[in-house]
C-alpha positions as CSV (number, residue, x, y, z in Angstrom):
1,X,8.8,26.0,-3.8
2,X,5.8,24.3,-2.3
3,X,5.3,20.6,-2.3
4,X,2.6,19.4,-4.7
5,X,-0.5,18.1,-2.9
6,X,-1.5,14.5,-3.7
7,X,-4.6,14.0,-5.8
8,X,-6.2,10.8,-7.1
9,X,-8.4,11.4,-10.2
10,X,-8.7,15.1,-9.3
11,X,-9.7,14.5,-5.6
12,X,-7.5,15.3,-2.6
13,X,-6.9,12.8,0.2
14,X,-9.4,14.7,2.5
15,X,-12.1,14.5,-0.2
16,X,-11.3,10.8,-0.8
17,X,-11.6,10.0,3.0
18,X,-15.1,11.6,3.1
19,X,-16.4,9.4,0.2
20,X,-18.2,6.2,0.7
21,X,-16.8,3.0,-0.7
22,X,-19.3,3.0,-3.6
23,X,-18.4,6.6,-4.5
24,X,-14.7,5.7,-4.4
25,X,-15.3,2.7,-6.5
26,X,-16.4,4.9,-9.4
27,X,-13.0,6.5,-9.5
28,X,-10.8,3.4,-9.7
29,X,-10.2,1.3,-12.8
30,X,-12.7,-1.4,-13.8
31,X,-11.1,-4.5,-12.2
32,X,-10.7,-2.7,-8.8
33,X,-14.2,-1.3,-9.1
34,X,-15.7,-4.7,-9.6
35,X,-13.8,-6.0,-6.6
36,X,-15.0,-3.2,-4.4
37,X,-18.6,-3.4,-5.5
38,X,-18.8,-7.1,-4.7
39,X,-19.0,-7.9,-1.1
40,X,-15.6,-8.6,0.6
41,X,-14.6,-12.1,1.6
42,X,-14.7,-13.1,5.3
43,X,-11.0,-12.6,5.7
44,X,-11.1,-9.2,3.9
45,X,-13.8,-8.1,6.3
46,X,-11.7,-9.1,9.3
47,X,-8.7,-7.2,7.8
48,X,-10.8,-4.0,7.2
49,X,-12.0,-4.2,10.8
50,X,-8.5,-4.4,12.1
51,X,-7.4,-1.4,9.9
52,X,-10.1,0.8,11.4
53,X,-9.0,-0.2,15.0
54,X,-5.2,-0.2,15.0
55,X,-2.0,0.5,13.2
56,X,0.3,-2.5,13.2
57,X,-1.7,-5.3,11.4
58,X,-0.5,-8.7,10.1
59,X,-2.4,-10.1,7.1
60,X,-2.2,-12.8,4.5
61,X,-4.9,-11.1,2.4
62,X,-2.8,-9.9,-0.5
63,X,-5.8,-9.2,-2.7
64,X,-7.3,-6.3,-0.7
65,X,-7.7,-3.0,-2.6
66,X,-6.0,-0.1,-0.8
67,X,-8.6,2.5,0.1
68,X,-8.0,6.1,1.4
69,X,-8.8,5.1,5.0
70,X,-5.7,2.9,5.0
71,X,-3.2,5.7,4.2
72,X,-0.6,6.1,7.0
73,X,-1.2,2.6,8.4
74,X,1.6,0.1,9.0
75,X,0.6,-3.3,7.6
76,X,2.7,-6.5,7.6
77,X,1.9,-8.6,4.5
78,X,2.8,-12.2,4.1
79,X,5.0,-13.1,1.1
80,X,4.7,-16.9,1.5
81,X,7.5,-17.2,4.0
82,X,7.4,-14.2,6.3
83,X,5.5,-11.0,7.0
84,X,7.1,-7.9,5.3
85,X,6.2,-4.4,6.7
86,X,4.6,-2.0,4.3
87,X,3.7,1.7,5.2
88,X,0.7,2.6,3.1
89,X,1.4,5.8,1.1
90,X,-1.2,7.9,-0.8
91,X,0.3,6.9,-4.1
92,X,-0.7,3.3,-3.4
93,X,-4.5,4.0,-3.4
94,X,-6.3,1.8,-5.9
95,X,-3.6,-0.9,-6.0
96,X,-3.8,-4.3,-4.3
97,X,-1.8,-4.6,-1.1
98,X,0.1,-7.7,-2.4
99,X,1.7,-5.7,-5.2
100,X,4.1,-4.1,-2.8
101,X,5.5,-7.3,-1.3
102,X,7.5,-9.6,-3.6
103,X,7.0,-13.3,-3.4
104,X,10.0,-14.4,-5.4
105,X,13.7,-13.8,-4.8
106,X,16.2,-12.8,-7.4
107,X,18.1,-15.9,-8.7
108,X,21.9,-15.8,-8.4
109,X,23.8,-18.8,-9.8
110,X,27.2,-19.9,-8.6
111,X,29.6,-22.5,-9.9
112,X,28.1,-25.8,-11.0
113,X,28.0,-28.7,-8.6
114,X,29.6,-32.1,-8.8
115,X,28.0,-34.1,-11.6
116,X,26.6,-31.1,-13.3
117,X,28.9,-31.3,-16.3
118,X,31.1,-34.0,-17.9
119,X,34.3,-32.4,-16.8
120,X,33.2,-32.5,-13.1
121,X,33.1,-36.4,-13.3
122,X,36.9,-36.4,-13.5
123,X,37.3,-34.2,-10.4
124,X,38.0,-35.8,-7.0
125,X,35.2,-35.5,-4.6
126,X,37.3,-34.7,-1.6
């Protein structure tokens, strides 16, 4: 059984790579289309230049829309504390890069501390 080829809105990855940004913008949803049609910010322009040059890129621009030219690149995205590596897959096209790096940890609570409840006031603090 053959592996199914990736398509985005009926276009293959090769067809998407040949498109200009404005043609690609017509395929994505409205919010992403508006972001792509407006000019990128200065930091986004720097990031896009680095994407064209190399493979291992560090960025704090979490609001960049993933375009077909980014597929296969290794990008390290800042989550507020550290840079988390993300390998751009074809299924990520049209999403923002920050969606794939979580900024909050899962909360796990333990036993209450001293002074947290009335019963803990009677405990010795040793």
